[in-house]
C-alpha positions as CSV (number, residue, x, y, z in Angstrom):
1,X,28.3,69.7,13.5
2,X,31.7,68.8,12.5
3,X,32.3,65.5,10.8
4,X,34.2,64.2,13.8
5,X,31.3,64.9,16.1
6,X,28.9,63.1,14.0
7,X,31.2,60.0,13.6
8,X,31.7,60.2,17.5
9,X,28.0,60.0,18.0
10,X,27.5,57.4,15.5
11,X,30.2,54.9,17.0
12,X,30.6,55.9,20.4
13,X,27.2,57.4,21.5
14,X,26.8,56.7,25.1
15,X,30.3,57.8,26.2
16,X,30.1,61.1,24.1
17,X,29.2,64.4,25.7
18,X,28.8,68.1,24.7
19,X,32.1,69.4,26.3
20,X,30.8,72.9,26.5
21,X,28.1,71.7,29.0
22,X,30.5,71.7,31.9
23,X,30.7,75.6,31.6
24,X,27.0,75.9,31.5
25,X,25.9,73.7,34.3
26,X,26.3,76.1,37.2
27,X,29.0,74.4,39.1
28,X,30.4,77.8,40.0
29,X,33.4,77.5,42.4
30,X,32.6,74.0,43.4
31,X,35.9,72.0,43.6
32,X,35.2,69.0,41.5
33,X,37.2,67.9,38.5
34,X,35.7,68.0,35.0
35,X,35.1,64.3,34.7
36,X,32.9,64.3,37.8
37,X,31.0,67.3,36.6
38,X,30.3,65.5,33.4
39,X,29.2,62.5,35.1
40,X,26.6,64.7,37.0
41,X,25.5,66.4,33.7
42,X,25.1,63.2,31.9
43,X,22.7,61.9,34.6
44,X,20.6,65.1,34.5
45,X,20.8,66.5,31.0
46,X,17.9,65.8,28.8
47,X,18.6,64.5,25.3
48,X,22.3,65.8,25.7
49,X,21.2,69.4,26.4
50,X,20.6,71.5,29.8
51,X,17.1,72.6,30.2
52,X,15.9,74.8,32.9
53,X,14.5,71.7,34.7
54,X,18.0,69.8,34.4
55,X,19.7,72.9,35.6
56,X,17.4,73.0,38.5
57,X,18.0,69.3,39.3
58,X,21.7,69.7,39.2
59,X,21.5,72.6,41.5
60,X,19.4,70.6,44.0
61,X,21.8,67.7,43.7
62,X,24.8,69.8,44.5
63,X,23.1,71.5,47.4
64,X,22.1,68.2,48.9
65,X,25.3,66.2,48.4
66,X,28.2,68.7,47.9
67,X,28.1,71.4,50.7
68,X,30.7,74.2,50.4
69,X,33.8,73.8,52.8
70,X,32.4,76.5,54.8
71,X,29.6,74.1,55.7
72,X,32.0,71.6,57.2
73,X,30.9,72.1,60.8
74,X,27.2,72.0,60.0
75,X,27.7,68.6,58.4
76,X,29.7,67.4,61.4
77,X,27.0,68.5,63.7
78,X,24.4,66.6,61.7
79,X,26.6,63.5,62.4
80,X,26.9,64.3,66.0
81,X,23.3,64.5,66.2
82,X,23.1,60.9,64.8
83,X,21.8,61.9,61.3
84,X,22.9,59.9,58.5
85,X,24.7,62.2,55.9
86,X,25.4,61.6,52.2
87,X,28.3,63.4,50.8
88,X,29.9,63.6,47.4
89,X,33.6,63.5,47.9
90,X,36.9,62.1,46.6
91,X,37.3,59.2,49.0
92,X,40.5,57.3,49.7
93,X,41.6,54.6,52.0
94,X,44.9,54.1,53.9
95,X,45.8,50.8,55.4
96,X,47.2,50.9,58.9
97,X,49.1,47.7,59.4
98,X,50.5,48.7,62.8
99,X,47.0,48.9,64.3
100,X,45.3,46.3,61.9
101,X,42.6,48.9,60.4
102,X,41.7,50.7,57.3
103,X,41.1,54.4,57.6
104,X,38.9,56.4,55.4
105,X,39.9,60.0,54.3
106,X,37.0,62.4,53.8
107,X,38.6,65.6,52.3
108,X,35.4,67.8,52.6
109,X,35.4,67.2,56.5
110,X,39.2,67.2,56.9
111,X,39.0,63.7,58.3
112,X,41.8,61.2,58.0
113,X,40.6,58.6,60.5
114,X,37.1,57.7,59.5
115,X,36.1,54.0,59.1
116,X,34.7,52.2,56.1
117,X,33.2,48.7,55.8
118,X,35.3,46.1,54.2
119,X,32.9,45.3,51.2
120,X,33.1,49.0,50.0
121,X,36.9,48.9,49.7
122,X,36.8,45.4,48.1
123,X,34.5,46.7,45.4
124,X,36.2,50.0,45.0
125,X,40.0,49.1,45.1
126,X,40.9,52.5,43.6
127,X,40.3,53.9,47.1
128,X,43.6,52.3,48.0
129,X,45.3,54.1,45.3
130,X,44.1,57.3,43.5
131,X,40.8,57.7,45.4
132,X,37.3,57.5,44.1
133,X,34.7,60.2,43.6
134,X,31.2,59.2,44.5
135,X,28.4,59.4,47.2
136,X,29.1,57.9,50.6
137,X,26.7,57.6,53.3
138,X,28.2,58.4,56.6
139,X,27.0,57.8,60.1
140,X,28.5,58.6,63.6
141,X,29.2,56.1,66.6
142,X,29.8,58.1,69.7
143,X,32.3,56.9,72.3
144,X,30.7,54.2,74.6
145,X,32.7,55.1,77.6
146,X,35.0,57.8,78.8
147,X,38.4,57.9,77.1
148,X,37.2,56.4,73.8
149,X,36.9,58.4,70.5
150,X,33.7,58.8,68.4
151,X,33.8,57.2,65.0
152,X,32.6,58.4,61.6
153,X,31.7,55.3,59.5
154,X,30.8,54.8,55.7
155,X,28.2,52.2,55.4
156,X,27.4,52.5,51.7
157,X,29.1,54.0,48.6
158,X,28.1,54.8,45.0
159,X,31.1,55.6,42.8
160,X,30.8,58.3,40.2
161,X,33.4,56.7,37.8
162,X,33.3,54.2,35.1
163,X,35.0,50.8,36.1
164,X,35.8,49.2,32.7
165,X,36.1,50.2,29.0
166,X,35.6,48.1,25.9
167,X,39.2,48.8,24.7
168,X,38.6,46.6,21.5
169,X,35.6,48.3,20.4
170,X,37.2,51.7,21.1
171,X,40.2,50.8,19.0
172,X,38.1,49.1,16.3
173,X,36.0,52.2,15.6
174,X,39.1,54.4,15.1
175,X,39.3,53.2,11.5
176,X,36.1,55.3,10.6
177,X,37.9,58.5,11.4
178,X,40.5,60.3,9.2
179,X,43.6,61.2,11.1
180,X,42.7,64.9,11.5
181,X,39.2,64.1,12.6
182,X,40.5,61.9,15.3
183,X,43.1,64.4,16.4
184,X,40.2,67.0,16.8
185,X,38.2,64.4,18.7
186,X,41.1,63.9,21.1
187,X,41.7,67.6,21.5
188,X,37.9,68.2,22.3
189,X,38.0,65.3,24.7
190,X,40.7,66.9,26.8
191,X,38.6,70.0,27.0
192,X,40.1,72.3,24.4
193,X,38.5,73.8,21.1
194,X,40.2,72.2,17.9
195,X,39.1,75.1,15.7
196,X,41.1,77.6,17.9
197,X,44.4,75.8,17.3
198,X,46.8,75.2,14.4
199,X,47.7,71.4,13.6
200,X,50.9,72.0,15.3
201,X,49.4,73.4,18.4
202,X,47.1,70.4,18.7
203,X,50.0,68.0,18.7
204,X,52.0,70.2,21.3
205,X,48.7,70.1,23.4
206,X,48.2,66.3,23.0
207,X,51.8,65.8,24.2
208,X,50.5,66.6,27.7
209,X,48.4,63.3,27.6
210,X,51.4,61.1,26.7
211,X,52.5,60.4,30.3
212,X,49.0,59.3,31.2
213,X,48.8,56.7,28.4
214,X,52.3,55.4,28.3
215,X,54.3,54.1,31.3
216,X,57.2,56.1,32.9
217,X,57.3,58.9,30.4
218,X,59.0,62.1,31.9
219,X,58.4,65.4,30.2
220,X,59.0,68.9,31.1
221,X,56.8,71.9,29.8
222,X,57.9,75.5,30.1
223,X,55.2,78.0,28.8
224,X,53.9,81.5,29.7
225,X,51.3,82.0,32.2
226,X,47.7,81.3,31.3
227,X,48.3,78.7,28.7
228,X,46.4,75.9,30.8
229,X,49.6,73.9,31.6
230,X,48.0,72.0,34.5
231,X,44.3,71.8,33.4
232,X,44.7,68.4,31.6
233,X,46.2,66.8,34.6
234,X,43.6,68.5,37.2
235,X,40.5,67.8,35.2
236,X,41.1,64.6,33.0
237,X,42.4,61.7,35.1
238,X,42.0,60.5,38.5
239,X,45.3,58.7,38.0
240,X,47.3,61.9,38.0
241,X,48.4,63.9,41.0
242,X,49.4,67.5,40.9
243,X,51.8,68.9,43.4
244,X,51.8,72.8,43.6
245,X,54.7,74.9,44.3
246,X,56.3,74.4,47.7
247,X,58.8,71.9,49.2
248,X,58.7,68.3,47.9
249,X,59.7,65.7,50.5
250,X,61.1,62.2,50.0
251,X,58.4,60.9,52.4
252,X,55.6,62.3,50.1
253,X,57.2,61.1,46.8
254,X,58.7,57.7,47.9
255,X,58.0,56.4,51.3
256,X,57.1,57.7,54.6
257,X,59.3,55.8,57.1
258,X,57.5,57.2,60.1
259,X,54.1,56.0,59.2
260,X,55.4,53.1,57.0
261,X,53.1,54.2,54.0
262,X,54.0,54.4,50.4
263,X,54.6,57.6,48.6
264,X,52.5,58.9,45.8
265,X,54.9,57.5,43.2
266,X,53.4,54.1,44.1
267,X,49.8,55.2,43.8
268,X,49.4,57.2,40.4
269,X,50.1,56.9,36.8
270,X,51.6,60.5,36.7
271,X,52.9,62.9,39.1
272,X,52.8,66.6,38.1
273,X,55.2,69.1,39.7
274,X,53.4,72.3,38.9
275,X,54.9,75.8,39.3
276,X,58.3,74.0,39.3
277,X,60.2,77.4,39.6
278,X,58.8,77.7,43.1
279,X,59.4,74.1,44.2
280,X,62.2,73.7,47.0
281,X,64.0,70.5,47.4
282,X,65.2,68.9,50.7
283,X,68.4,70.0,52.2
284,X,70.0,66.7,52.0
285,X,69.3,66.3,48.2
286,X,67.4,63.1,48.8
287,X,64.6,64.1,46.4
288,X,66.8,64.7,43.3
289,X,69.0,61.7,44.1
290,X,66.1,59.5,44.5
291,X,64.4,60.7,41.3
292,X,67.7,60.3,39.4
293,X,67.5,56.5,40.2
294,X,63.9,56.3,39.7
295,X,63.7,58.1,36.3
296,X,66.4,55.8,35.0
297,X,65.3,52.4,36.4
298,X,61.7,52.6,37.7
299,X,63.1,51.7,41.2
300,X,63.0,53.6,44.3
301,X,64.1,53.0,48.0
302,X,63.9,54.7,51.3
303,X,65.1,53.4,54.6
304,X,64.6,49.6,54.3
305,X,61.8,49.9,51.8
306,X,62.3,49.2,48.1
307,X,59.8,49.4,45.3
308,X,59.1,49.7,41.6
309,X,56.5,52.0,39.9
310,X,55.3,52.8,36.4
311,X,54.6,56.3,37.2
312,X,55.6,59.1,34.9
313,X,56.9,62.7,35.9
314,X,55.8,65.9,34.4
315,X,57.5,69.3,35.3
316,X,55.5,72.4,34.6
317,X,56.9,75.9,34.8
318,X,56.6,79.5,33.5
319,X,58.9,80.9,30.9
320,X,59.6,84.4,29.9
321,X,59.0,85.3,26.2
322,X,60.2,88.1,24.0
323,X,58.1,90.3,21.6
324,X,58.0,87.4,19.1
325,X,56.7,85.0,21.8
326,X,60.1,83.1,21.9
327,X,61.9,82.2,25.0
328,X,64.2,85.1,26.1
329,X,66.8,82.6,27.4
330,X,66.9,80.4,24.6
331,X,70.5,81.1,23.7
332,X,71.6,80.7,27.4
333,X,69.6,77.6,28.2
334,X,65.8,77.1,28.6
335,X,66.3,75.4,32.0
336,X,67.8,78.6,33.5
337,X,64.4,79.6,35.0
338,X,64.0,76.3,37.0
339,X,65.5,75.7,40.4
340,X,69.2,74.8,40.7
341,X,68.6,71.5,42.4
342,X,66.6,70.4,39.3
343,X,69.2,71.5,36.9
344,X,71.6,68.8,37.2
345,X,72.5,67.3,33.8
346,X,72.3,63.8,35.2
347,X,68.7,64.6,36.1
348,X,67.8,66.5,32.9
349,X,69.3,63.6,30.7
350,X,66.5,61.3,32.2
351,X,63.8,63.7,31.0
352,X,62.4,62.1,27.8
353,X,60.9,65.1,26.2
354,X,60.7,69.1,26.4
355,X,57.4,70.4,25.3
356,X,57.5,73.9,23.6
357,X,54.6,75.4,25.6
358,X,55.4,78.8,24.2
359,X,53.8,77.4,20.9
360,X,50.4,77.4,22.6
361,X,48.2,80.5,22.9
362,X,46.9,82.0,26.0
363,X,43.6,80.5,27.1
364,X,40.7,82.8,26.2
365,X,36.9,82.5,26.0
366,X,37.2,80.8,22.7
367,X,39.7,78.2,24.0
368,X,37.5,75.6,26.0
369,X,35.8,73.1,23.7
370,X,32.2,73.7,22.5
371,X,32.3,70.4,20.6
372,X,31.5,66.8,21.3
373,X,34.2,64.6,23.0
374,X,34.6,61.5,25.2
375,X,33.2,61.7,28.6
376,X,36.0,62.4,31.2
377,X,35.7,59.3,33.2
378,X,35.7,57.0,30.1
379,X,38.6,58.8,28.5
380,X,40.7,58.7,31.7
381,X,39.9,55.0,32.0
382,X,40.9,54.2,28.3
383,X,44.3,56.1,28.9
384,X,44.9,54.0,32.1
385,X,44.0,50.7,30.3
386,X,46.2,51.5,27.3
387,X,49.2,51.8,29.5
388,X,49.5,48.1,29.8
389,X,49.3,47.3,26.2
390,X,52.7,46.3,24.9
391,X,51.8,45.8,21.3
392,X,52.5,49.6,20.4
393,X,56.0,49.5,21.7
394,X,56.5,46.4,19.5
395,X,55.2,48.2,16.4
396,X,57.4,51.2,17.2
397,X,60.5,49.1,17.5
398,X,59.8,47.3,14.2
399,X,58.8,50.3,12.2
400,X,60.8,53.3,13.5
401,X,64.2,53.9,11.9
402,X,66.5,56.8,13.2
403,X,69.9,58.1,12.1
404,X,72.5,59.9,14.5
405,X,70.9,58.2,17.5
406,X,73.4,56.0,19.1
407,X,72.8,57.2,22.7
408,X,70.7,54.7,24.4
409,X,68.8,57.3,26.5
410,X,67.9,59.1,23.4
411,X,66.7,55.9,21.7
412,X,64.6,54.9,24.7
413,X,63.0,58.4,25.2
414,X,61.9,58.6,21.4
415,X,60.6,55.1,21.6
416,X,58.5,55.7,24.7
417,X,57.1,59.1,23.3
418,X,56.4,57.6,19.8
419,X,54.7,54.7,21.6
420,X,52.5,57.2,23.5
421,X,51.5,59.0,20.4
422,X,50.7,55.7,18.6
423,X,48.3,54.6,21.5
424,X,46.7,57.9,21.5
425,X,46.2,58.6,17.8
426,X,46.1,55.1,16.4
427,X,44.7,52.8,18.9
428,X,43.8,50.3,16.2
429,X,47.5,50.0,15.3
430,X,46.8,50.8,11.7
431,X,48.5,54.1,10.6
432,X,50.0,54.7,7.2
433,X,53.7,54.9,6.9
434,X,53.5,58.8,6.4
435,X,51.1,59.1,9.4
436,X,53.3,57.1,11.7
437,X,56.2,59.3,10.7
438,X,54.4,62.5,10.9
439,X,52.4,62.1,14.0
440,X,54.3,59.7,16.0
441,X,58.1,59.6,15.3
442,X,58.8,63.1,14.2
443,X,57.1,64.8,17.3
444,X,58.9,62.3,19.5
445,X,62.3,63.2,17.9
446,X,61.6,66.9,18.3
447,X,60.8,66.5,21.9
448,X,64.0,64.6,22.6
449,X,66.2,66.8,20.4
450,X,65.2,69.9,22.4
451,X,66.4,68.1,25.6
452,X,69.7,67.2,23.9
453,X,70.1,70.8,22.7
454,X,69.8,72.0,26.3
455,X,72.0,69.4,27.7
456,X,74.8,70.8,25.2
457,X,74.3,74.2,26.4
458,X,74.6,73.2,30.1
459,X,77.6,70.8,29.5
460,X,79.9,70.6,26.5
461,X,80.6,67.1,27.5
462,X,77.2,66.5,25.8
463,X,77.9,66.6,22.0
464,X,75.7,68.5,19.7
465,X,73.6,65.7,18.0
466,X,70.9,66.1,15.3
467,X,68.7,63.1,15.4
468,X,67.2,62.1,12.0
469,X,64.4,60.1,10.8
470,X,64.6,57.5,8.0
471,X,61.7,56.6,5.8
472,X,60.8,53.0,6.4
């Protein structure tokens, strides 16, 4: 056992799990995020390990509560026959003001118009935003007369996710770890094997977490296929929403005028545009125009609706590499492989950091973590709670000293990125000056410098600037 694992057990015992168990539990093709799988494992594992008995119990649990999508009609038929059904699913609620009702979404059954008792929503408010995984007990109310519609109702609900974290205890126990030990714990907690990565690769990997822990951080990562770009966002946090390749509409992002419902920008901490090279904008250019305003100010508007959000944006795309694993188009511009509608310099300038995904190796059988780490639901909630802590930004403002950084956007970008690294790596706010520079400021400067370099290639009006770091 590595030293960081023993310390993790000693100080964080009940929220620590063997991250390799998720690959051994027999979930197969079940479409559940890792943090839900870990919740299930932690309830059936015996003394932190999977025995034949615990495997059998997990298999029985899945068969009972998580039928395959192909069994959808069988489940609906049980409801039709007036049987109560308990399902494990990612439940969410939409408020229909025009008809004065709440409507429950049940993805497994492809239902968007089920009903839920008020007390469940009041006790699980995340149903109104990012949704909540759990077991819901469903029943069917047939139409009482001709012309009416039958109704599916949720009468009880058991959530699968932690509701609060002791952030003070979490931060206090950080002091028992050396910086490298803590970095390894963070890497393992997001599902990767720290022993398979160099120190630089670990920091590049952890950059993916920054938009989840610091509000309104916007990053782009271009990397070759198979490097696990979207894995963190798909499996780590219920507060992240991944949009795959295809058309992105203003109604989905900002506000749906037809249904008078808020877009995903108002419901998540982070929105991820995956496979960005295949994403198409709207013909009127409303998406990019709206994003330019939002990425700058945190405000958005559509129709008569105006709003604000703390949501960050991540753009993920593939990139072509040469025989030395360096970008082929480095000289011409790294953004040449993303769609033209996203290549406007005014839009790119609002991106805070450019992650060098080509520095990361392809995911192999040795890449998933086989070490201990924080349980996914705990880690997700910890990231979410730390977003609201303004002490870290104050620390960065006082202790970070830059040179050749007169541009306000450059300074804001570096400050936000450095603050994110501080929250993740030094939650107790007690780094040494060297660690602060090495693990927070310099990585933040590198991320923003790469954006500045690309802007200069795209438009000479953006001067070549080399941002420096001064010793405190």
